[in-house]
PADO-733876 format. One line per 3 residues: number of its first residue (from 1); for each residue x, y, z of C-alpha. Coordinates in Angstrom, 2 decimals, padded with zeros to 5 digits. Example, Ala and Ser with C-alpha at 12.3 -4.5 7.8 and 13.67 -1.06 7.14 Angstrom:
REM PADO-733876
1) 012.30:-004.50:007.80 ~ 013.67:-001.06:007.14
This chain:
REM PADO-733876
1) -012.04:040.74:-047.20 ~ -009.72:037.91:-046.19 ~ -011.08:035.42:-043.51
4) -008.77:034.75:-040.26 ~ -008.90:031.61:-038.71 ~ -008.51:031.67:-034.84
7) -004.60:030.77:-033.73 ~ -005.86:028.33:-031.02 ~ -008.10:026.37:-033.80
10) -004.90:026.78:-035.78 ~ -002.30:025.37:-033.40 ~ -005.27:022.69:-032.20
13) -005.28:021.38:-035.46 ~ -001.41:021.27:-035.41 ~ -001.14:019.42:-032.56
16) -003.68:017.15:-033.25 ~ -003.63:016.69:-037.33 ~ -002.69:012.53:-037.91
19) -002.54:011.60:-033.84 ~ -006.16:011.20:-033.39 ~ -006.46:007.51:-034.37
22) -003.22:006.70:-032.78 ~ -004.90:008.02:-029.29 ~ -008.28:006.34:-030.34
25) -005.99:003.03:-030.32 ~ -004.21:003.68:-026.90 ~ -007.84:004.22:-025.32
28) -008.55:000.88:-026.72 ~ -005.13:-001.12:-025.52 ~ -005.84:000.75:-022.16
31) -009.38:-000.28:-021.59 ~ -008.39:-004.12:-022.90 ~ -005.53:-003.73:-020.25
34) -007.67:-003.24:-017.45 ~ -010.26:-005.89:-018.64 ~ -007.21:-008.37:-018.40
37) -006.43:-006.93:-014.72 ~ -009.99:-006.67:-013.13 ~ -010.79:-009.99:-014.45
40) -007.09:-011.13:-012.79 ~ -008.09:-009.71:-010.03 ~ -011.10:-011.21:-009.80
43) -009.98:-014.85:-009.87 ~ -007.39:-013.68:-007.60 ~ -009.59:-013.39:-004.93
46) -011.69:-016.08:-005.46 ~ -008.92:-018.47:-005.54 ~ -007.94:-016.87:-002.09
49) -011.39:-017.44:-000.85 ~ -011.92:-020.85:-001.79 ~ -008.54:-021.75:-001.28
52) -006.53:-020.00:001.84 ~ -007.49:-019.95:005.53 ~ -005.86:-017.35:007.60
55) -007.19:-014.73:009.74 ~ -005.51:-012.37:007.91 ~ -007.85:-013.74:004.69
58) -010.17:-010.50:004.73 ~ -007.34:-008.51:004.78 ~ -005.83:-009.58:001.30
61) -009.83:-010.20:-000.33 ~ -010.08:-006.63:000.68 ~ -007.13:-005.58:-001.17
64) -008.19:-006.90:-004.83 ~ -011.68:-005.50:-003.81 ~ -009.75:-002.12:-003.74
67) -007.36:-003.05:-006.81 ~ -010.53:-003.78:-008.90 ~ -012.55:-001.19:-007.75
70) -009.69:001.14:-008.82 ~ -009.35:-000.64:-012.14 ~ -013.12:-000.16:-012.64
73) -012.63:003.13:-011.81 ~ -010.27:004.10:-014.39 ~ -011.89:001.73:-016.98
76) -015.31:003.92:-016.67 ~ -013.62:007.18:-016.69 ~ -011.31:006.13:-019.77
79) -014.66:004.70:-021.62 ~ -016.31:007.31:-021.09 ~ -014.63:010.85:-020.11
82) -011.58:010.24:-022.32 ~ -013.51:008.16:-025.24 ~ -015.87:011.34:-025.65
85) -012.27:013.54:-025.71 ~ -011.39:012.13:-028.85 ~ -014.19:012.28:-030.10
88) -014.87:015.90:-029.70 ~ -011.39:015.93:-030.55 ~ -012.10:013.90:-034.23
91) -015.28:016.16:-034.58 ~ -013.56:019.69:-034.51 ~ -010.84:018.44:-036.75
94) -013.65:018.02:-039.16 ~ -015.30:020.72:-038.85 ~ -011.89:022.90:-039.65
97) -011.00:021.43:-042.39 ~ -015.15:022.44:-043.26 ~ -014.36:025.78:-042.17
100) -010.85:026.18:-044.30 ~ -013.25:024.85:-046.97 ~ -015.37:027.83:-046.38
103) -012.74:030.28:-046.13 ~ -010.73:029.02:-049.20 ~ -014.22:029.06:-051.76
106) -014.66:032.96:-049.66 ~ -011.05:034.27:-051.55 ~ -011.21:032.50:-054.36
109) -015.05:034.69:-054.90 ~ -013.14:037.66:-053.64 ~ -009.92:037.25:-055.97
112) -012.69:036.56:-058.78 ~ -014.62:039.47:-058.19 ~ -011.42:041.38:-057.81
115) -010.56:041.21:-060.99 ~ -013.58:041.35:-063.07 ~ -014.33:044.71:-061.44
118) -011.00:045.84:-062.63 ~ -011.76:045.31:-066.10 ~ -013.30:048.46:-068.42
121) -016.69:046.57:-068.99 ~ -016.92:044.18:-066.15 ~ -019.62:041.80:-066.20
124) -022.50:041.58:-063.40 ~ -023.62:038.61:-063.85 ~ -019.98:037.71:-062.71
127) -019.96:040.02:-059.60 ~ -023.32:039.51:-058.72 ~ -022.44:036.03:-058.28
130) -019.24:036.12:-056.84 ~ -020.86:038.53:-054.03 ~ -023.67:036.10:-053.46
133) -020.83:033.18:-053.03 ~ -018.97:035.63:-050.21 ~ -022.02:036.62:-048.36
136) -023.06:032.90:-048.25 ~ -019.88:031.01:-047.50 ~ -018.98:034.01:-044.92
139) -022.06:033.48:-043.24 ~ -021.47:029.61:-043.13 ~ -017.44:030.19:-041.78
142) -018.90:032.73:-039.19 ~ -021.47:030.43:-037.73 ~ -018.69:027.40:-038.07
145) -016.01:029.76:-036.54 ~ -017.91:030.70:-033.07 ~ -018.81:026.90:-032.97
148) -015.02:025.78:-033.35 ~ -014.36:028.12:-030.62 ~ -017.02:027.14:-028.02
151) -016.48:023.80:-029.02 ~ -012.59:023.98:-028.24 ~ -013.24:025.69:-025.05
154) -015.73:023.44:-023.79 ~ -013.25:020.52:-024.94 ~ -010.33:022.49:-022.84
157) -012.21:022.26:-019.48 ~ -013.26:018.41:-020.12 ~ -010.45:017.16:-018.43
160) -011.10:018.66:-014.94 ~ -014.78:016.49:-015.61 ~ -012.81:013.54:-015.41
163) -014.24:011.03:-012.75 ~ -011.42:009.63:-011.86 ~ -009.39:012.96:-011.77
166) -012.49:014.15:-010.09 ~ -012.95:011.83:-007.45 ~ -009.39:011.65:-006.24
169) -009.45:015.15:-006.13 ~ -012.32:015.49:-003.81 ~ -011.03:013.29:-001.35
172) -009.73:015.13:001.46 ~ -006.07:015.04:002.95 ~ -007.35:013.70:006.37
175) -008.58:010.94:004.41 ~ -005.33:009.73:002.41 ~ -003.22:009.86:006.36
178) -000.60:011.07:003.77 ~ 002.09:010.41:007.29 ~ 001.44:006.56:006.68
181) 003.60:004.29:004.75 ~ 002.75:000.45:003.26 ~ 004.98:-001.96:002.52
184) 007.75:-000.80:004.44 ~ 010.64:-001.05:006.93 ~ 011.57:001.84:009.11
187) 013.27:003.62:011.77 ~ 011.01:005.49:013.72 ~ 010.51:006.95:017.64
190) 007.57:006.74:020.14 ~ 007.21:008.94:022.99 ~ 005.25:007.00:025.37
193) 003.07:008.77:028.13 ~ 005.74:008.76:030.83 ~ 007.86:010.80:028.79
196) 010.24:007.57:027.85 ~ 011.21:007.97:023.81 ~ 011.79:004.43:022.32
199) 013.45:003.89:018.98 ~ 012.34:001.25:016.85 ~ 011.84:-000.21:013.87
202) 008.44:-000.63:012.00 ~ 006.97:-003.45:009.44 ~ 003.95:-003.12:007.74
205) 003.12:-005.17:005.11 ~ 003.25:-004.25:001.39 ~ -000.86:-003.84:000.70
208) -002.71:-000.41:000.82 ~ -003.27:002.43:002.62 ~ -006.63:001.04:003.17
211) -005.60:-002.07:004.78 ~ -007.52:-002.05:007.99 ~ -007.38:-004.76:011.60
214) -003.69:-006.06:010.83 ~ -002.26:-007.87:013.92 ~ 000.93:-006.75:015.66
217) 003.98:-008.23:017.50 ~ 006.18:-006.76:019.14 ~ 009.95:-008.46:019.27
220) 012.42:-007.33:022.22 ~ 015.86:-007.93:021.80 ~ 018.56:-009.77:024.17
223) 020.38:-007.69:026.34 ~ 023.74:-007.99:024.30 ~ 021.55:-006.32:021.96
226) 021.33:-002.88:022.95 ~ 024.77:-000.69:023.98 ~ 023.19:002.49:022.06
229) 023.36:000.96:018.81 ~ 020.49:001.50:016.44 ~ 021.97:-000.75:013.80
232) 022.01:-003.93:016.04 ~ 017.95:-003.93:015.44 ~ 019.08:-005.27:011.60
235) 022.13:-006.58:012.00 ~ 020.58:-009.19:014.08 ~ 017.61:-010.59:015.27
238) 014.05:-010.88:014.12 ~ 014.69:-007.17:012.15 ~ 018.19:-008.87:010.36
241) 015.73:-011.45:008.81 ~ 012.71:-009.36:007.79 ~ 015.19:-007.06:006.41
244) 017.09:-010.10:004.30 ~ 013.69:-011.06:003.32 ~ 013.72:-014.15:004.70
247) 010.72:-013.72:006.19 ~ 007.59:-012.01:005.18 ~ 005.41:-011.30:008.01
250) 002.03:-010.83:006.87 ~ 001.13:-008.66:010.12 ~ 002.54:-005.74:011.50
253) 006.20:-005.94:013.22 ~ 007.30:-003.82:015.90 ~ 011.18:-004.12:017.35
256) 012.29:-001.71:019.86 ~ 015.37:-000.61:021.33 ~ 016.47:-001.41:024.44
259) 019.64:001.35:024.26 ~ 021.37:-000.49:027.57 ~ 020.23:-003.75:027.29
262) 019.42:-003.52:031.05 ~ 016.92:-000.74:030.38 ~ 013.99:-004.14:030.45
265) 015.11:-003.80:034.55 ~ 012.99:000.09:034.53 ~ 009.46:-000.54:035.22
268) 008.98:002.96:033.60 ~ 010.90:001.24:030.39 ~ 008.36:-001.20:030.47
271) 005.81:001.17:030.53 ~ 006.82:002.54:027.45 ~ 007.18:-000.43:026.08
274) 003.89:-001.46:026.68 ~ 002.35:001.58:025.15 ~ 003.96:000.95:021.97
277) 002.47:-001.68:020.01 ~ -001.24:-000.42:020.91 ~ 000.41:002.94:019.64
280) 001.40:001.46:016.13 ~ -001.91:-000.49:016.65 ~ -004.42:003.15:016.49
283) -002.38:004.74:013.84 ~ -002.86:002.22:011.54 ~ -006.41:000.71:012.41
286) -004.85:-002.56:013.39 ~ -006.68:-005.37:015.68 ~ -005.73:-004.29:019.30
289) -007.33:-008.13:020.03 ~ -004.33:-009.63:018.41 ~ -001.51:-007.60:019.99
292) 001.27:-010.61:020.67 ~ 004.94:-010.22:021.98 ~ 008.06:-012.03:021.41
295) 011.59:-012.14:021.88 ~ 014.62:-013.65:022.77 ~ 016.87:-013.94:025.80
298) 016.01:-010.95:028.10 ~ 013.77:-009.97:025.66 ~ 011.45:-013.23:026.35
301) 011.98:-012.21:029.81 ~ 010.48:-009.03:029.60 ~ 007.56:-010.72:027.49
304) 006.53:-012.72:030.11 ~ 006.79:-009.09:032.74 ~ 004.59:-007.60:029.95
307) 002.01:-010.10:030.28 ~ 002.14:-010.10:033.95 ~ 002.21:-006.58:034.61
310) -000.33:-005.75:031.26 ~ -003.29:-008.95:032.38 ~ -005.91:-008.88:029.47
313) -004.07:-006.94:026.87 ~ -001.42:-009.09:024.93 ~ -003.23:-012.10:023.01
316) 000.06:-013.98:022.77 ~ 004.26:-014.46:023.42 ~ 006.03:-015.87:021.32
319) 009.20:-016.63:024.21 ~ 012.95:-017.69:022.58 ~ 015.60:-019.12:025.02
322) 013.76:-017.13:027.78 ~ 011.03:-017.15:030.41 ~ 009.67:-015.44:034.01
325) 007.64:-015.67:036.30 ~ 004.29:-016.87:035.34 ~ 000.89:-015.09:037.38
328) -002.93:-015.56:036.95 ~ -002.22:-012.98:034.04 ~ -001.16:-015.93:031.79
331) -004.81:-017.59:032.54 ~ -006.12:-017.56:028.82 ~ -002.99:-016.65:027.35
334) -001.09:-019.00:024.30 ~ 002.27:-019.35:024.16 ~ 004.73:-021.18:022.10
337) 008.10:-020.76:023.67 ~ 011.51:-022.71:021.95 ~ 014.42:-023.53:023.59
340) 018.01:-025.54:023.13 ~ 018.36:-028.38:025.74 ~ 021.91:-027.63:026.14
343) 021.02:-024.12:027.24 ~ 022.21:-023.22:030.76 ~ 022.22:-020.06:031.40
346) 021.04:-018.63:034.85 ~ 018.79:-016.11:035.73 ~ 015.22:-017.53:034.17
349) 016.98:-018.59:030.81 ~ 018.17:-022.19:031.15 ~ 016.05:-024.74:029.46
352) 014.86:-025.91:033.11 ~ 013.22:-023.16:034.32 ~ 011.45:-022.46:030.95
355) 010.11:-026.06:030.75 ~ 008.84:-025.27:034.15 ~ 006.98:-022.61:032.97
358) 005.47:-023.94:030.17 ~ 003.54:-026.01:032.92 ~ 002.91:-023.78:034.87
361) 001.25:-021.93:032.59 ~ -001.24:-024.37:031.53 ~ -001.94:-024.98:035.10
364) -003.52:-022.22:035.18 ~ -005.90:-022.24:032.68 ~ -003.35:-021.15:029.44
367) -002.17:-022.55:026.15 ~ 001.82:-023.22:025.76 ~ 004.06:-025.62:024.06
370) 007.31:-025.72:024.07 ~ 009.33:-026.54:020.84 ~ 012.72:-028.59:022.13
373) 015.60:-027.69:019.86 ~ 017.70:-030.81:021.28 ~ 021.49:-030.60:021.83
376) 020.76:-026.34:021.39 ~ 021.95:-023.93:023.78 ~ 021.24:-020.26:024.07
379) 022.42:-018.62:021.00 ~ 022.26:-021.64:018.58 ~ 019.26:-023.98:017.32
382) 021.69:-026.52:016.70 ~ 025.67:-026.49:017.83 ~ 027.20:-029.37:015.58
385) 029.88:-028.32:013.01 ~ 027.83:-029.37:010.29 ~ 025.00:-026.55:010.83
388) 025.68:-023.73:013.73 ~ 021.44:-022.91:013.15 ~ 020.86:-019.26:015.01
391) 018.52:-020.01:017.25 ~ 016.02:-016.70:016.28 ~ 016.62:-017.61:012.48
394) 015.57:-020.94:013.31 ~ 012.89:-020.06:015.03 ~ 011.31:-017.58:012.45
397) 011.86:-018.49:009.04 ~ 010.35:-021.73:009.09 ~ 007.65:-023.72:010.42
400) 007.14:-026.09:013.44 ~ 004.92:-028.27:014.44 ~ 002.27:-026.45:017.29
403) -000.08:-029.46:018.38 ~ -000.58:-030.68:014.89 ~ -000.19:-028.05:012.75
406) 002.84:-026.91:010.71 ~ 002.83:-023.42:011.31 ~ 005.24:-020.41:011.87
409) 005.30:-019.08:014.88 ~ 004.52:-015.18:014.07 ~ 002.61:-015.96:011.85
412) 000.43:-018.18:014.54 ~ 001.17:-015.27:016.85 ~ -000.46:-012.97:014.66
415) -003.64:-015.61:014.79 ~ -004.33:-015.56:018.50 ~ -006.35:-013.35:019.81
418) -007.78:-012.22:023.40 ~ -011.31:-012.44:022.92
């Protein structure tokens, strides 16, 4: 009787034979790499903790902590689960070799028994010896064969028990918030409670999907930027410089479209605008005490209006080439205005009006500072032939002095709070 080894054991040996040592080295390499990433993440986190001061400091450090946790989870799974799988596989290969030895011993004894039994005068001693070998090794073969099949079955099921994959398999779809994208700059739509639909570009920093508590700034373009062209939002203004990565904000930026450019005159449209940054903040678990406004020209005029119409909601505004009526709503709000001295446009956009509004804000208990571009006009911070600097680019892509501190105006706005 010839013994048969199950095909799945043969396939297992064929697929892994000569490869286990390589798998073991892969695991070692992965563990070393993860340890290096973990060490680097810890060092970077410690460096930020000791040397970096910002209201987003905790967000950044939390990102490092999350990365370190992921590395540790994978490392634990690789060290324990995958190492166990490779160890079990190596053990099985050794046992399959033993199984083949049992089979060969039985096959050889069977052949010897048959040859002796065909003789005219067979030796009963030889027959008995080979029969004894056949019985003994057949029992050993059957026992080991059953053990290997059970071991293979357990090995195939071990991948379902990997601690790292199981952790993520058990995470609910609701917790993942798969509709959110981080590290993006994309076009979206918002339908306000009054039914008005606003198209807007949304920038979210490249952290991870667990980031919470980010500040929000809503930038509003001037009247000439509308004209029903959504493409203009990334072709000019703040959106252009974010798209070109001339500025990489540390918080969330919302850039809505006023389709005709004169929509800002509509109270209904402004009501919808006022809702938008708070809707984004709710979706991304942002900090609702740090929602600021910025804008150019008519966008700046609208920023003033939104503060007046929604007292206590917005933490700061950064108006460029624009101002408007100041009411008691400006008490305790922070304003950093930017204006060219030669801006003579009418209707709340000329330099003299803006200077007066800054003074009035301070008189009402707010904090307002004017950054002046000497010789600049409504659109340019510097109109000399040698350097025609766009006033929006000059404002947002550089650091300026605010009460003795050099800081980017958008980052300054992110830091302001209503509390």
